[in-house]
C-alpha positions in Angstrom: 0.0 0.0 0.0 2.8 2.5 0.9 4.9 1.8 -2.2 1.8 2.1 -4.4 1.1 5.5 -2.9 4.7 6.5 -3.5 4.6 5.5 -7.1 1.3 7.4 -7.6 3.1 10.5 -6.4 6.2 9.9 -8.5 4.8 8.9 -12.0 3.2 12.0 -13.5 4.6 11.6 -17.0 4.0 8.5 -19.2 2.9 5.1 -17.9 4.5 2.6 -15.5 3.0 -0.9 -15.3 4.1 -2.7 -12.1 3.7 -6.3 -11.2 3.9 -7.0 -7.5 5.2 -10.1 -5.6 1.7 -11.5 -5.2 1.1 -11.4 -9.0 -1.2 -8.4 -9.0 -0.6 -5.6 -11.5 -1.3 -1.9 -11.3 -0.8 1.0 -13.8 0.6 4.3 -12.6 0.7 7.6 -14.6 -1.2 9.1 -17.4 -1.8 6.0 -19.6 0.1 7.6 -22.4 3.6 7.4 -23.8 6.4 6.8 -22.8 5.7 3.4 -21.3 7.7 1.0 -19.2 7.0 -2.0 -17.0 8.6 -3.2 -13.7 8.3 -6.6 -12.1 8.9 -6.6 -8.3 9.5 -10.2 -7.2 10.0 -10.0 -3.5 8.7 -8.3 -0.4 12.3 -7.2 0.4 12.5 -5.4 -3.0 9.3 -3.5 -2.1 10.8 -2.3 1.2 14.0 -1.3 -0.6 12.1 0.8 -3.2 10.0 2.4 -0.5 12.6 3.3 2.1 15.7 4.2 0.0 14.8 4.1 -3.7 18.1 5.7 -4.9 20.0 2.8 -3.4 17.3 0.1 -3.3 16.5 0.0 -7.1 20.1 -0.8 -8.1 20.5 -3.4 -5.3 17.2 -5.1 -6.1 18.1 -5.3 -9.8 21.6 -6.7 -9.0 19.9 -9.4 -6.8 17.4 -10.3 -9.5 14.5 -9.0 -7.3 13.4 -6.3 -9.7 13.3 -6.7 -13.5 11.8 -4.9 -16.4 8.4 -6.3 -17.1 8.7 -5.6 -20.8 11.2 -3.6 -22.8 14.6 -3.4 -21.2 16.4 -1.9 -18.2 17.0 1.4 -20.0 13.3 1.9 -20.7 12.4 1.3 -17.0 15.1 3.5 -15.5 14.5 6.2 -18.1 10.8 6.6 -17.2 11.7 6.8 -13.5 14.4 9.4 -14.2 12.2 11.4 -16.4 9.5 11.7 -13.7 12.1 12.6 -11.0 13.4 15.4 -13.1 10.0 16.7 -14.1 8.7 17.2 -10.5 7.5 13.7 -9.5 8.3 13.0 -5.8 9.0 10.1 -3.5 8.1 10.6 0.1 11.4 9.3 1.5 13.9 10.3 -1.3 13.9 14.0 -0.3 14.7 13.0 3.3 17.5 10.7 2.2 18.9 13.4 0.0 19.2 15.7 3.0 21.0 13.0 4.9 23.4 12.5 2.0 24.0 16.3 1.9 24.9 16.3 5.6 27.3 13.4 5.2 29.1 14.5 2.0 32.1 16.0 3.7 32.7 12.8 5.7 32.1 10.6 2.7 34.7 12.5 0.6 37.5 12.6 3.1 39.9 11.1 0.5 43.2 11.0 2.2 46.1 9.2 0.3 45.4 5.7 1.7 41.7 6.0 1.3 42.1 7.4 -2.3 44.2 4.4 -3.3 41.6 2.0 -1.8 38.8 3.8 -3.7 40.7 3.6 -7.0 41.5 -0.1 -6.5 37.7 -0.8 -6.0 36.9 0.1 -9.6 40.1 0.4 -11.6 41.9 -2.8 -10.5 39.3 -5.1 -12.0 40.1 -7.6 -14.7 41.6 -5.8 -17.7 39.3 -7.8 -20.1 36.3 -6.0 -18.7 37.6 -2.7 -20.0 39.1 -4.0 -23.2 35.7 -5.4 -24.2 33.8 -2.3 -23.2 36.0 0.7 -24.0 37.7 1.8 -27.2 41.1 0.4 -28.4 43.0 3.0 -26.4 41.0 2.3 -23.2 40.0 5.9 -22.7 37.7 5.6 -19.7 36.3 9.2 -19.8 34.0 11.3 -21.9 34.7 11.2 -25.6 34.3 14.2 -27.9 31.6 14.1 -30.6 31.8 17.5 -32.5 29.9 16.1 -35.5 27.8 13.5 -33.6 28.1 10.4 -35.7 31.7 9.5 -34.8 32.7 6.0 -33.9 33.9 5.5 -30.3 37.5 5.3 -31.5 37.1 8.5 -33.6 35.5 10.4 -30.7 38.1 9.4 -28.2 40.9 10.4 -30.6 39.2 13.8 -31.1 38.9 14.1 -27.3 42.7 13.7 -26.9 43.3 16.2 -29.8 40.8 18.7 -28.3 42.5 18.6 -24.9 46.0 18.8 -26.4 45.0 22.0 -28.3 44.1 23.6 -25.0 47.5 22.6 -23.5 49.2 24.5 -26.4 52.1 22.2 -26.8 53.9 24.7 -29.1 57.4 23.1 -29.0 58.8 19.6 -28.5 60.3 18.6 -25.1 57.8 20.2 -22.8 57.4 18.5 -19.5 53.8 17.3 -18.9 52.3 15.9 -15.7 49.3 13.7 -16.3 47.4 13.4 -13.0 45.2 10.2 -13.1 46.7 8.8 -16.3 44.6 5.7 -16.5 46.0 3.1 -18.9 48.3 5.8 -20.4 46.5 6.7 -23.6 46.7 10.5 -23.2 50.3 10.4 -22.1 51.4 8.3 -25.1 49.4 10.5 -27.5 51.0 13.7 -26.2 54.5 12.2 -26.5 54.0 10.7 -30.0 52.1 13.6 -31.6 53.7 16.6 -29.9 57.1 15.4 -28.7 56.2 16.0 -25.0 58.0 14.3 -22.1 55.2 13.0 -20.0 54.9 11.6 -16.5 51.7 9.8 -15.7 50.4 9.4 -12.1 48.0 6.7 -11.1 46.9 4.9 -7.9 45.9 1.8 -9.7 48.5 -1.0 -9.8 46.8 -2.7 -12.7 46.8 0.5 -14.8 50.4 1.2 -13.9 51.5 -2.2 -15.2 49.5 -1.8 -18.4 50.6 1.7 -19.0 54.3 0.9 -18.6 54.0 -2.1 -21.0 52.2 0.1 -23.6 55.0 2.7 -23.5 57.6 0.1 -24.0 55.7 -1.6 -26.8 55.2 1.8 -28.5 58.9 2.6 -28.2 58.1 5.7 -26.1 59.4 4.6 -22.7 62.3 7.1 -23.1 59.7 9.9 -23.3 56.9 8.7 -21.1 57.1 7.3 -17.6 54.4 6.2 -15.2 54.4 6.3 -11.4 52.3 4.8 -8.6 52.0 8.2 -6.8 49.4 10.4 -5.3 49.3 13.9 -6.9 49.9 15.4 -3.4 53.4 13.9 -3.4 54.6 15.4 -6.7 57.1 18.2 -6.3 59.0 18.8 -9.6 58.1 21.8 -11.7 56.4 21.1 -15.1 55.4 23.0 -18.2 52.0 21.5 -18.5 49.5 19.6 -16.4 46.6 17.6 -17.7 44.0 15.7 -15.7 41.2 13.8 -17.3 38.4 12.1 -15.3 40.4 12.2 -12.1 39.0 15.3 -10.4 35.8 13.5 -9.5 37.8 11.4 -7.0 39.5 14.3 -5.3 36.8 15.0 -2.8 35.3 18.4 -1.9 37.5 18.6 1.3 40.6 18.5 -0.9 39.9 21.0 -3.7 42.1 23.6 -2.2 44.9 21.1 -1.9 44.5 20.1 -5.5 44.6 23.5 -7.0 47.4 24.7 -4.6 49.4 21.8 -5.9 48.8 22.7 -9.5 49.9 26.3 -8.8 53.0 25.2 -6.9 54.4 22.8 -9.5 53.3 24.7 -12.7 56.1 26.8 -14.2 55.5 30.5 -14.6 54.4 30.2 -18.3 52.7 26.9 -17.7 49.2 25.7 -18.7 46.9 23.2 -17.0 43.8 21.6 -18.4 41.3 19.8 -16.0 38.5 17.7 -17.5 35.8 16.3 -15.2 32.2 15.4 -14.8 30.0 18.1 -13.4 26.4 19.0 -12.6 24.4 21.9 -14.1 21.9 22.3 -11.2 24.3 23.3 -8.5 26.0 21.5 -5.6 24.5 18.1 -4.7 25.6 14.7 -3.4 26.6 11.4 -5.0 23.9 8.8 -5.8 24.2 6.3 -2.9 24.3 3.2 -5.2 27.1 4.7 -7.3 29.0 5.6 -4.1 28.6 2.1 -2.6 29.2 -0.1 -5.6 31.0 1.9 -8.3 33.0 5.0 -7.2 33.4 5.2 -3.4 34.5 8.7 -2.4 33.5 10.1 -5.8 31.6 13.3 -6.5 30.9 15.2 -9.7 30.9 18.9 -8.7 29.1 21.9 -10.0 31.4 24.4 -11.7 30.5 26.9 -9.0 32.1 24.7 -6.4 35.3 24.5 -8.4 35.7 28.1 -9.4 35.2 29.4 -5.9 38.3 27.5 -4.9 40.3 28.3 -8.1 39.6 32.0 -7.4 41.5 31.8 -4.1 44.4 29.7 -5.5 46.1 32.5 -7.4 45.5 30.7 -10.8 43.9 32.3 -13.8 40.9 30.7 -15.3 41.6 31.2 -19.0 38.9 29.1 -20.6 35.9 27.0 -19.6 34.0 24.7 -21.9 30.9 22.7 -21.1 30.4 19.5 -23.0 26.7 18.6 -23.2 25.5 15.1 -24.0 29.0 14.0 -25.1 29.2 11.6 -22.2 25.7 10.3 -22.9 26.9 9.3 -26.3 30.1 7.8 -24.9 28.1 5.7 -22.4 25.7 4.6 -25.0 28.5 3.1 -27.0 30.1 1.5 -24.0 26.7 0.0 -23.1 26.4 -1.4 -26.6 29.8 -3.1 -26.4 29.1 -4.4 -22.9 25.8 -5.9 -24.1 27.5 -7.6 -27.1 30.1 -9.1 -24.8 27.9 -9.9 -21.8 28.1 -13.6 -22.0 31.9 -13.5 -22.0 31.9 -11.1 -19.1 29.4 -13.3 -17.2 31.9 -16.2 -17.4 34.7 -13.8 -16.3 32.7 -12.6 -13.2 29.1 -13.6 -12.6 25.5 -12.6 -13.3 25.3 -10.3 -10.3 28.4 -8.4 -11.4 27.0 -8.0 -15.0 23.8 -6.7 -13.6 25.7 -4.2 -11.5 27.8 -3.0 -14.4 24.8 -2.8 -16.7 22.9 -0.8 -14.1 25.9 1.5 -13.8 26.1 2.2 -17.5 22.4 2.8 -17.9 22.1 5.0 -14.8 25.1 7.0 -15.8 23.9 7.6 -19.4 20.6 8.8 -18.1 22.3 11.1 -15.6 23.6 13.0 -18.6 20.4 12.8 -20.7 17.9 13.5 -17.9 19.5 14.6 -14.7 21.7 17.6 -15.5 25.1 16.0 -15.6 27.7 17.3 -18.1 31.5 17.6 -18.5 33.5 20.7 -18.0 37.0 21.5 -19.1 38.9 24.2 -17.2 42.1 25.8 -18.5 44.3 27.4 -16.0 47.6 29.4 -16.0 49.8 31.2 -13.4 50.7 34.1 -15.7 48.0 36.3 -17.2 50.0 36.5 -20.5 50.9 32.8 -20.8 48.4 32.3 -23.7 47.2 34.2 -26.8 44.6 36.9 -26.2 41.9 35.0 -28.1 41.1 31.3 -28.1 41.5 30.9 -31.9 44.8 29.1 -31.3 42.9 26.1 -29.9 40.9 25.7 -33.2 44.1 26.3 -35.3 46.1 23.6 -33.5 43.2 21.2 -33.5 42.5 21.5 -37.2 46.2 21.5 -38.1 46.7 18.3 -36.1 43.6 16.7 -37.8 45.0 17.6 -41.2 48.4 16.1 -40.3 46.7 12.9 -39.1 44.8 12.6 -42.4 48.1 12.8 -44.2 49.4 10.0 -42.0 52.5 11.7 -40.6 53.3 13.3 -37.3 55.3 16.5 -37.3 55.7 19.7 -35.2 53.0 22.3 -36.0 53.2 26.1 -36.1 50.0 28.1 -36.3 49.6 31.8 -36.6 48.0 32.4 -33.2 50.8 30.6 -31.5 53.4 32.8 -33.2 51.4 35.8 -32.1 51.5 34.6 -28.5 55.3 34.2 -28.8 55.6 37.7 -30.3 53.5 39.2 -27.5 55.6 37.4 -24.9 58.8 38.7 -26.4 57.3 42.2 -26.5 56.4 42.0 -22.8 59.9 40.7 -21.9 61.6 43.6 -23.9 59.3 46.1 -22.3 60.0 44.8 -18.9 63.7 45.0 -19.4 63.4 48.5 -20.8 61.4 49.6 -17.8 64.0 48.0 -15.5 66.8 49.8 -17.3 64.9 53.1 -17.2 64.3 52.7 -13.5 67.9 52.0 -12.9 69.0 55.2 -14.8 66.5 57.3 -12.9 67.8 56.0 -9.5 71.3 56.8 -10.5 70.3 60.4 -11.5 68.6 60.8 -8.2 
């Protein structure tokens, strides 16, 4: 009776047909499209859905106690997400959200040991899971779909190229720090295509071994190194810093530490690019099922939460870009590959694990389609004149690199906007020296 009342309050758009454990069926909503069906098999599942639906739905699905009645998991979760975002309410979910808000500082106390344990929970899984789900380069972050019909491999390559353009690697030999390097794809790309010398940091022992092997196989181990090291322990100055899909694991209590570290190790004319998942509707809390089973200690921040810290760090925010729906497309393609390889993965793990990962991919995709999630890219510098005055250089570099790739050869690039930036820098340096000399002469006359 109580769950039926909660569903009546929640479903205001479309139609949800629910089959209960006693075999009875009830229809909630308007009777119109979109439609989905849910089969609740046990009394325990009913209690889970009533008392803590954000956690209980995923757990009940993992345990086989809730299933789509018709259609598939995506249809069922999509209808629920659509109603939650359009004003439908669940009597206990608002209360649980307040509890999560009060706990979020405690949940995200990601000190070094806890951070390593959190990373191992998700990233030290069997490598075959990721090789069968991700692209060939194992890019486990939002791809870039500027046209919209790219393959996963094409979109991930364009993501790397897009980020590289914002780093402005305008000469070979620049020292780059890759914080949260994953399986090394970004580091290897920057070394091969731009002649950068890259150090990748990871807390995953499995990723470390794979990244080192990839660098050796590619003949790039003299230019790219990987270390099992927390970013807080890095001390050597670098020309560029890149971090893709790692900031979500920093924790709100450690944002100041993160950006203070970037400022302290970035050279005076250095550039940093941070790429992360965010939320468009302001600060919030992590979904409890995701926090428990997928990314413990993780949180996707609103841009406002990040900029308020950056403003106090002494860094310049030189560019912000919001990527809408790009991650939804990425997750859709991951989900398709996971589904095609599901039987193989079920033999590798078990059915419960497959249900968990399936629910994670579906829920994450819908977070970007329905629930205000997006990706942000934040470009930072220490020096106000470290970059050209307009962002045209990003497009110039990106297009030049794409043209070179089509010709099948890698070579250094020189674009007009980068030359302008160098000319401005030289002008500023000459002007500074002249002012210094003039000041010296004046003091002597006095």
